[in-house]
C-alpha positions as CSV (number, residue, x, y, z in Angstrom):
1,M,0.0,0.0,0.0
2,Q,1.4,3.4,-1.0
3,A,2.4,5.9,1.6
4,S,-0.1,8.4,0.2
5,T,-2.9,5.9,0.7
6,L,-1.9,5.2,4.3
7,G,-1.9,9.0,4.9
8,W,-5.4,9.4,3.6
9,L,-6.6,6.5,5.7
10,A,-5.0,8.0,8.8
11,I,-6.7,11.3,8.0
12,A,-10.0,9.6,7.5
13,A,-9.6,7.7,10.8
14,F,-8.8,10.9,12.6
15,I,-11.9,12.6,11.2
16,V,-14.1,9.7,12.2
17,I,-12.7,9.7,15.8
18,A,-13.1,13.5,16.0
19,I,-16.8,13.2,14.9
20,L,-17.5,10.4,17.3
21,F,-15.6,11.5,20.4
22,G,-15.2,15.2,19.8
23,P,-18.3,16.2,21.8
24,R,-17.1,14.2,24.8
25,I,-13.6,15.6,24.6
26,L,-15.0,19.1,24.3
27,G,-17.4,18.6,27.2
28,E,-14.8,17.2,29.5
29,L,-12.4,20.0,28.5
30,M,-14.9,22.7,29.3
31,S,-15.7,21.1,32.6
32,R,-12.0,20.8,33.6
33,Q,-11.4,24.4,32.5
34,E,-14.2,25.6,34.8
35,T,-13.0,23.5,37.6
36,A,-9.5,24.9,37.2
37,R,-11.0,28.5,37.2
38,L,-13.0,27.8,40.4
39,I,-10.0,26.3,42.1
40,G,-7.7,29.1,40.9
41,R,-10.1,31.7,42.2
42,G,-10.5,29.9,45.5
43,A,-13.0,30.7,48.2
44,D,-13.1,33.6,50.7
45,P,-12.3,32.3,54.2
46,Q,-13.7,35.6,55.7
47,H,-17.1,35.2,54.1
48,V,-20.0,36.2,56.3
49,N,-23.1,34.0,56.0
50,P,-26.7,35.2,56.2
51,P,-28.8,34.1,59.2
52,A,-30.8,30.9,59.1
53,Q,-33.8,30.9,56.8
54,R,-36.8,28.5,56.4
55,D,-39.9,28.4,54.3
56,D,-42.8,26.0,55.0
57,F,-45.0,27.8,52.5
58,S,-47.7,28.4,55.1
59,N,-47.9,32.0,54.0
60,G,-47.3,31.4,50.3
61,I,-43.8,31.7,48.7
62,G,-41.7,33.4,51.3
63,Q,-38.9,35.9,51.5
64,P,-36.0,33.4,51.1
65,W,-36.9,33.2,47.4
66,A,-35.5,35.8,45.1
67,F,-37.6,35.0,42.0
68,N,-39.3,32.2,40.0
69,I,-39.3,31.4,36.3
70,I,-41.6,29.2,34.2
71,N,-40.3,28.2,30.8
72,G,-42.9,27.0,28.3
73,A,-42.7,26.8,24.5
74,A,-39.6,29.0,24.4
75,K,-41.2,31.8,26.4
76,I,-40.8,32.9,30.0
77,G,-43.7,33.2,32.5
78,R,-44.1,33.4,36.2
79,A,-46.0,31.7,39.1
80,P,-48.7,30.7,39.6
81,A,-49.1,29.3,36.0
82,F,-47.8,29.6,32.5
83,H,-48.2,27.3,29.4
84,N,-48.6,23.8,30.9
85,T,-46.7,24.4,34.2
86,T,-47.9,25.6,37.6
87,I,-46.2,26.6,40.8
88,A,-48.8,26.3,43.6
89,V,-48.9,26.2,47.4
90,E,-50.7,23.1,48.3
91,K,-49.5,21.4,51.5
92,G,-46.1,22.9,50.7
93,L,-44.9,24.0,47.3
94,V,-45.9,22.0,44.3
95,I,-44.4,22.3,40.8
96,A,-46.5,20.5,38.3
97,Q,-46.7,19.9,34.6
98,S,-49.9,18.8,32.8
99,P,-49.9,17.3,29.3
100,D,-48.7,19.7,26.6
101,P,-51.4,19.4,23.8
102,N,-49.0,20.8,21.2
103,F,-45.9,19.0,22.3
104,A,-45.6,16.7,19.3
105,N,-46.0,19.4,16.7
106,Q,-43.6,21.9,18.3
107,P,-40.0,22.3,17.2
108,R,-37.5,20.9,19.7
109,D,-36.5,24.2,21.2
110,R,-40.2,24.7,22.2
111,Q,-40.7,21.4,23.8
112,Y,-38.9,22.4,27.0
113,N,-41.2,22.9,30.0
114,N,-39.7,23.9,33.4
115,A,-40.4,25.8,36.6
116,T,-37.5,27.1,38.7
117,L,-37.3,29.0,42.0
118,I,-34.0,30.7,43.1
119,G,-33.4,31.7,46.6
120,F,-31.5,31.3,49.9
121,Q,-28.7,33.3,48.4
122,G,-25.3,34.2,49.9
123,Y,-24.3,31.1,51.9
124,Q,-20.9,29.3,51.6
125,P,-18.8,27.2,53.9
126,T,-15.9,28.8,55.7
127,P,-13.1,27.4,58.0
128,S,-15.4,28.0,61.0
129,E,-18.9,27.1,59.5
130,D,-20.5,24.4,57.6
131,V,-23.5,25.4,55.4
132,L,-26.6,23.1,55.3
133,F,-29.5,23.2,52.8
134,Q,-32.5,20.9,53.5
135,A,-35.8,20.1,51.9
136,R,-38.6,17.6,52.5
137,M,-39.5,16.4,49.1
138,Q,-41.4,13.8,47.1
139,V,-42.5,13.3,43.5
140,S,-45.7,12.0,42.0
141,P,-46.2,8.2,41.2
142,N,-46.2,8.9,37.4
143,F,-43.2,11.1,37.6
144,Y,-41.1,11.8,34.5
145,G,-38.4,14.3,33.6
146,S,-36.2,15.7,36.3
147,A,-36.7,17.7,39.5
148,G,-35.0,18.4,42.8
149,M,-32.8,20.8,44.7
150,M,-29.3,21.9,44.0
151,V,-26.9,24.6,45.0
152,Q,-25.1,26.7,42.4
153,P,-22.9,29.8,42.3
154,R,-25.0,32.9,43.0
155,G,-26.0,34.6,39.8
156,T,-26.0,31.5,37.7
157,I,-29.6,32.1,36.5
158,L,-31.1,35.5,35.8
159,E,-34.7,36.5,36.2
160,N,-35.2,36.4,32.4
161,G,-34.2,32.7,32.5
162,D,-30.7,33.1,31.0
163,F,-27.9,31.0,32.3
164,V,-25.0,33.5,32.9
165,G,-22.8,32.4,35.8
166,P,-20.9,34.7,38.1
167,F,-18.4,35.8,35.5
168,K,-20.9,35.9,32.5
169,N,-19.3,32.8,31.0
170,Q,-22.4,30.8,30.5
171,A,-21.2,28.2,33.0
172,F,-23.9,25.9,34.6
173,T,-22.4,24.4,37.7
174,L,-24.5,22.6,40.4
175,F,-24.4,20.1,43.2
176,G,-27.3,18.4,44.9
177,I,-30.4,16.1,44.6
178,C,-31.8,15.3,41.2
179,F,-34.8,13.0,40.7
180,L,-34.9,11.3,37.3
181,G,-37.8,9.5,35.8
182,P,-37.6,5.9,34.8
183,E,-37.1,6.8,31.1
184,S,-33.8,8.6,32.0
185,N,-30.5,6.9,32.5
186,L,-27.6,9.3,33.3
187,L,-24.3,7.5,33.8
188,G,-26.3,4.4,34.7
189,H,-28.6,6.0,37.2
190,N,-32.2,7.2,37.5
191,G,-34.6,7.6,40.5
192,A,-33.1,9.6,43.4
193,T,-29.5,10.7,42.6
194,V,-26.8,13.0,43.9
195,E,-25.1,14.9,41.1
196,Q,-22.2,17.2,40.6
197,V,-22.3,19.1,37.3
198,I,-19.5,21.4,36.2
199,N,-20.1,23.7,33.3
200,W,-23.0,21.6,32.0
201,W,-21.0,18.3,32.3
202,P,-22.1,15.6,34.8
203,V,-18.8,15.0,36.7
204,Q,-20.4,12.6,39.2
205,V,-23.8,10.9,39.5
206,Q,-24.5,8.6,42.4
207,G,-27.7,6.7,42.8
208,L,-29.3,6.6,46.3
209,G,-30.1,3.0,46.2
210,K,-33.3,2.1,48.1
211,V,-34.4,5.7,48.6
212,D,-37.9,5.9,47.1
213,M,-38.3,9.3,45.5
214,H,-42.1,8.9,45.5
215,E,-42.2,8.8,49.3
216,L,-41.6,11.9,51.5
217,H,-38.0,12.1,52.8
218,T,-35.8,14.8,54.2
219,Y,-32.8,15.5,52.1
220,T,-29.9,17.5,53.5
221,L,-26.8,18.9,51.7
222,R,-23.9,19.8,54.0
223,L,-21.0,21.8,52.5
224,H,-17.8,21.7,54.5
225,W,-14.6,23.8,54.0
226,V,-11.6,21.6,53.4
227,D,-9.4,24.4,52.3
228,E,-9.6,27.4,49.9
229,K,-9.5,25.1,46.9
230,T,-11.7,22.2,48.0
231,W,-15.1,21.7,49.6
232,L,-16.7,18.5,50.7
233,G,-20.4,17.9,49.9
234,T,-22.2,15.4,52.1
235,T,-25.7,14.2,51.5
236,T,-28.0,12.7,54.0
237,V,-31.5,11.3,53.7
238,D,-33.6,11.2,56.9
239,G,-30.4,11.8,58.8
240,Q,-28.5,8.9,57.2
241,E,-25.4,9.7,55.2
242,V,-25.7,8.4,51.6
243,S,-23.0,10.3,49.7
244,Q,-19.8,12.3,49.8
245,M,-18.3,14.3,46.9
246,N,-15.2,16.5,46.7
247,L,-16.2,19.8,45.1
248,P,-14.3,22.8,43.8
249,P,-15.2,26.0,45.7
250,F,-18.3,27.4,44.1
251,G,-18.2,30.7,46.0
252,P,-21.4,32.3,47.5
253,L,-24.3,30.1,46.6
254,E,-28.0,30.1,45.7
255,L,-30.5,27.3,46.0
256,H,-32.2,26.1,42.8
257,V,-35.4,24.0,43.1
258,W,-37.2,22.9,39.9
259,G,-39.4,20.5,38.0
260,D,-39.1,20.0,34.2
261,N,-39.7,17.5,31.3
262,Y,-36.1,16.6,30.6
263,Q,-35.2,13.1,29.6
264,L,-31.5,12.6,30.3
265,S,-29.3,9.7,29.0
266,T,-25.7,8.8,28.3
267,S,-24.6,7.8,24.9
268,W,-22.4,4.8,24.2
269,I,-19.4,7.2,24.0
270,G,-20.2,8.7,27.4
271,T,-21.8,11.9,26.2
272,P,-24.9,13.2,28.0
273,E,-27.9,13.5,25.8
274,V,-31.0,15.6,26.4
275,G,-34.5,14.9,25.2
276,F,-38.0,16.1,26.2
277,Q,-41.0,14.2,27.5
278,N,-44.8,14.7,27.5
279,G,-47.1,12.7,29.7
280,D,-49.8,12.7,32.3
281,E,-49.8,15.3,35.0
282,K,-46.7,15.0,37.2
283,W,-45.4,17.0,40.2
284,I,-42.7,17.5,42.8
285,R,-43.7,18.7,46.3
286,F,-41.5,20.6,48.8
287,E,-43.0,20.5,52.2
288,E,-40.4,22.8,53.6
289,V,-37.0,24.2,52.6
290,S,-34.3,25.7,54.9
291,A,-30.7,26.8,55.0
292,W,-28.4,27.4,58.0
293,T,-24.9,27.3,59.3
294,E,-23.3,25.1,61.9
295,A,-20.0,25.8,63.7
296,V,-17.2,23.5,62.8
297,T,-15.9,21.5,65.8
298,K,-12.2,20.9,65.8
């Protein structure tokens, strides 16, 4: 075989590999770059945390929440209802989606339905304080899509629904509880999961085993200062530890609770894939949500 032929075969092989594995390489690279940026910036050991806050929704949606957003058919609405999504106070806070009658005929970018509340802003662990976020949650029996509670750098989501990030770099970085419907399979998991996402890339996904997301449980995220470059995220369910993850320092945080119609999966090359679902009415209920600090004992 002539050298020129071998050269063309090598080029063709490179192109095929780039097409197949390029998205994964790019996603992992962007995640690593954002992790390096967060570590390089570090966290402020002198940060002053807000006082404890709690909302049991007995008086509607309370002061800890900065704003809410409902996405529907590529437009932005607000509570209590927009498109096929509602945010209601019914024995707690209920985010629900009903069947979207035009779902099948809409272009892909108009099939996304989601409701988000952002609040409990300004907390972060320090050398002397752990930060805890807690919610009592459950999802409906016919649940699909994704929902849950996660912490993210403050300013990640704006009131107009844009993802911006603290340095306007379009980063989407989160840690916390994500419930996934049975149609999803993200890195081999669905149901109740703990996830770490850095710049849109799922760095870690841990299933919570026998935890039934359809039953009411108390989920707690504890963020602990290891040093200026590293935090430790510990998750408990009903007081029992179920997960630990090392995290880069996110900086001052905000809490993000949501319910949407995502269908998440992982391709055979390890790239996360996003689809959208339409089904019967589904919901997630938050009986109460709280955030506070605890002194670190040495």
